[in-house]
N, C-alpha and C positions, 0 to 999 in steps of 0.2 A: 333203582338200585337200593340196597340196604347197606348202610355203613354200620358194620357190626362192632365198632369200637371207636367211640368219639366222646371226648370229655367236654361237651359244649357248656357245661356248668363252670368251667375254669374261668378265673378272673381275667384271663387273656382276652375274653370276649365282652367284657363289661361295657366297653364304649360303642360297640356296634353289633350287639347280640341279634337284634331283629334283622339287620341287613345280612348278617352271616347266615341266618336261617333261610332267608329269602334266596340267597345265592345257592344254598344247598338244594332247595326245592327246584330252582331253575335248572340246576345241573342234572337233575333227574333222581335225586335222593328222596324217596318217599317215606322212609323210616330209618331210624338209627337206634343203636343200643348204647346206653351210657353205663360204663362199668363204675362200680364204687371203688373208693380208695381207702377212706377211713372216716371216723366220726366227724372230722372237721369240715368235710365237704358234703356231708350227707344232706343237710338241709337245702343247700343250693341245688343239688342234683334232683331232689324231690320237687323243688319249686319249678325246675325246668320241665320235669315230667308233667306236672299239673298244668303248666302253661301251654304245653304242646301235646295234648292228648292225641292218640293214634299216630303220633310221629316219633316222639322220643320215649324210649322204654328203659327204665332204670334196672340195674342189677345191684346186688349188695354183697360186699366182701371186704376183706382186709388185705390190701396190697402188700407184697413182701417187703418192699423198702420202708414200709411204715411199721414193721415189727421191731419195736424198740423196747425201752425199759417198761413202758406201760402196755405191753402187748396183751396181757391178760384182760385188762379193761377194754381194749379195742376189740379183741375177739368176742368178749361177752356182749359188746355193743351190737355186733352182727347177729348174735343169737337172740338178743333181747328185741331187736327191731325186725326180725324176720316176719312176724305176723302183722306188721304195721300196714302193709299193702301188698298187692301182687308184685312179684319180681320176675323178670324174664330170665335171670341166671344168678348163679353164685359166682361173683368175680368182681374185681380182678384179683385172683389169688395165684399163688405159685411160689417160686423161689428166685431170688436175685442175689448172686454172689459177685456181681460186677462192682457194686459200690462198696460193699462191706461183707466180711465173713464173720463179724462179731456176734451175730445172732443166728448162726447157722442152725443150731439145734432148735431154737425157738421158731425159726421159719419153718422147719420141718413139722413141728407140732401144730402150728397154726394152719399150715397147708393141709395136713392130714385131717384135722378137725373139720375144715371147710369142705373137703372132698366128701367126707362122711355126711355132712349136712346136705350136700347136693344130692347124694343118693337117697337119703331119707325123704327129701322133699320132691324128688323126681324132677330136678332142675338141671340144666346143663351148667358146666363150669367154663369160665373164661380163664385160661391158664397163662400166666406170665412166667416165661422161662428165660433167664439171662445168665449165661455161664454157669448153669446148674442143671444141665441135661440129665446127668446120671442121678442126681439127687431127686429130680422130678419123677423119674421112672421108679426110683426106690420107694417114694411115697405112694405112688399109684399102686404099686405091687403090695405095699404094706396094708393099704386100705382094703384091698382084695374084694372090691365090689364092682359090678358092671357100671361103668361111668360113660357119660357122653359130654361133649363140649368142643371147645376150639383151643388150639394152641395159638395164642395171640402173637402177632409180629413174627411169624415164622420166617427164619432166614437160614435154615439148616439144609442139610444134604438130602438127597433122595433116600439114603439109608436111614437117616433119622426119621424121615416121614414114614418109612415102613415100620419102624419101631413104634411110632405114635399110633399107627393104625392097628398094630398088634396089641396095643395097651387098652383099647376101648373104642367106642364109637365116636371118633374124633375127626374134626375138620382142621385145616390149617388156615389161619388168617393172614392174608397177604396185604401189605400196606406199601407205603411210599418207598421203602428200601429197594423194592424190585425195580424202580426206575433209575436207581443210581448206576453210574458207570461201573462196569465189572462186578455187579452184584452177583454173588455166588448162587443165591436162591433162584436166579433166572435159569440156571442150568437144571436145577432140580425140577422147576416148573414144567420143563419140557416133557417130563415123564409123569408128573402128578396129574391125575384126571380132574377135569373141571368139577366133577361131582363131589370132590373133597375140598373145594376151595371156597373161602368166604372173603368178601371185600371188607377192608377197614382202612381207617386213616390214622388212628391214635391221636387225632387232633387234640391239642395244638402242637403235637410233637411229630417228628419223622415226616416232614413235608416232602412230597414228591417233586421231582423235576417236572415242570420248569420253575417251580417256586422254592426249591430247596434253599434253606437258610432263612426263610421267612416263617411266620406263624402259619401253621397248618389249619385247615378247616374242612368240614365234611364235603363241601363242593368238590374238593380236589380228589375225591375217591374216583372220579371219572378218569383221571390220568392213570390210576392204578389199573382200572379195568381195561383201558386202551393198551397198556403195556402187556397185560396178560394176554389179550387178544393177539397182539403182535407175536409174542413168544410162542403161542400155541397154534398160530396160523389159522385163526378163526375170526369171524366178524365180531364187532363190539356187541351186537345184540345177543349173540350166543353166550358170551360171558355174562351179560346182564341177566339173561333168563336163568342160566344155571346157578349163578351165585345167589340170586334172589330166592330161587326154589330151595337152595341149600340152607339159607338163613331161616326161611319159614319152617323148614323141617326141624332144625335144631332148636330155635326159639319158638316153640310150637304155637303159642297163642298169637304171634304176629300175623299168621295167616288168616285169622278170623277178624282182623280189623281192616278198615279201609286204607 
C-alpha cells in the first residue's frame, strides 16, 4: 500500500519514530507521501525523507491554515526552495474556511499561485478543501490550466466527486473518516470507481476505527483499505492493487523506485 498523505515528521512521533515506521512497513505500507505545511516544519520533513530513501517522499507547499500575516514570506519560501530537491507534489495547498475566514482573499491568492506552480513544474497538487468547496472550484477555474492531483480527505457527495473529475485529472483521497459510523462518504464510495481512489491517513490526525480518538499513524491505512473493500464488495487485495497503481500514476516517480 501507499499512504498518500502522512505527516510522519510531526512531533507526535518523536518518542517512537522508528517503531512507528516499523509498524507501517509490517502493515504493508511500502511508500508514503509527506505533504508540506509551512517553513517551520520543512527541515524536519526533509530530514525524514533523507532518513527513509525510497520510502518517504516529500512535497512542498503552504497549507491554507498557515496563511496568516506573514503569508507573503511563507509563499516565497515555497518558491525559493522548489529547486532544493526533487518533490513528489505541490501540497498541501488549498482553502480552509472552517477555522477562520479572516484571510479568505489571501488564501485564494496563495492557492492560485501554487496551482500555477504545479502546472509550470508538471507536478500533481495535494488539495486541502474544508468548508471551501465553491472557493476551491473558483480558483481552479481562474488558473485555467490542465491540473492533476488529489482532493485530500475527501468526505463529499458523489455529485461533488463528479465536479472534481470535471475540473481536472483528479483522484480523491480516502482516509479514516470512511470508517466512522454514519460517514456520508461511504455512500458516495459505492459509486466512485476504485480507479479514482487513493489511500491516506493524514497521520497523526483523523484516526480510523478501531483506534479513533488516539494518535493516527501510517500503519492504520490498512483499516481504510479494509473499509473500502467492504463498501465496494471486493477483496482487500483488489483495493491494494488499484490504489497503489493510482498513486504510482499520480506521483509518477514513485513507480521507478523499489
